[in-house]
C-alpha positions in Angstrom: 134.2 104.3 93.9 130.5 105.0 94.0 128.4 102.3 95.7 125.3 101.2 93.8 122.1 101.1 95.8 119.6 98.4 95.0 116.0 99.3 94.7 114.1 96.8 96.9 110.7 97.7 95.4 112.0 97.1 91.9 113.4 93.7 92.9 110.1 92.8 94.7 108.1 93.9 91.7 110.2 91.8 89.3 110.0 88.7 91.5 106.2 89.1 92.0 105.7 89.5 88.3 107.6 86.3 87.5 105.8 84.4 90.3 102.4 85.6 89.0 103.2 84.3 85.6 104.4 80.9 87.0 101.2 80.6 89.2 99.2 81.2 86.0 100.7 78.2 84.4 100.3 75.9 87.4 96.6 76.6 87.8 96.6 79.1 90.7 95.4 82.1 88.7 93.7 83.8 91.6 96.9 83.8 93.6 98.8 85.1 90.6 96.3 87.8 90.1 96.8 89.1 93.7 100.6 88.9 93.4 100.5 90.7 90.1 98.5 93.5 91.5 100.9 93.9 94.4 103.8 93.8 91.9 102.2 96.6 89.9 101.9 98.7 93.0 105.5 98.1 94.0 106.7 98.7 90.4 105.0 102.1 90.3 106.6 103.0 93.7 110.0 101.8 92.4 109.6 103.9 89.2 108.8 107.0 91.3 111.8 106.5 93.6 114.5 105.5 91.2 113.4 105.0 87.6 115.7 102.4 86.1 115.5 99.3 83.9 114.8 96.9 86.8 111.8 99.0 87.9 110.4 99.1 84.4 110.9 95.3 83.9 109.2 94.6 87.2 106.3 96.8 86.3 105.9 95.2 82.8 106.2 91.6 84.1 103.6 92.4 86.8 101.2 93.8 84.3 101.7 90.9 82.0 101.2 88.4 84.9 98.0 90.2 86.1 96.5 90.3 82.6 97.2 86.7 81.9 95.9 85.6 85.3 92.7 87.7 84.8 92.1 86.2 81.4 92.6 82.6 82.6 90.4 83.2 85.6 87.6 84.7 83.5 87.9 81.8 81.0 87.7 79.2 83.7 84.7 80.9 85.2 83.0 80.9 81.8 83.7 77.2 81.3 82.3 76.4 84.7 79.2 78.4 84.0 78.7 76.7 80.6 79.1 73.3 82.1 76.6 74.2 84.9 74.2 75.5 82.3 74.5 72.4 80.1 74.1 70.1 83.1 70.9 71.8 84.2 69.4 71.4 80.8 69.6 67.6 80.9 
């Protein structure tokens, strides 16, 4: 019987993508952004070594997590800037 090898980079990319999405929802978008970028790098490396479904899922989740975290981070920065601008006008 053939023994299946697990792709550690694919598993790490999958986990980092999930964690990036979770950090996005608990308010730590900058941490999620960093973890998402690391997950993208690991997902690309996993796809080069052994292109399978888990590598693809890890890459996709990491991209989604990174984009969500970036959007939330930009929106929060815009809100802080708008509040600062409104406060200085008073």
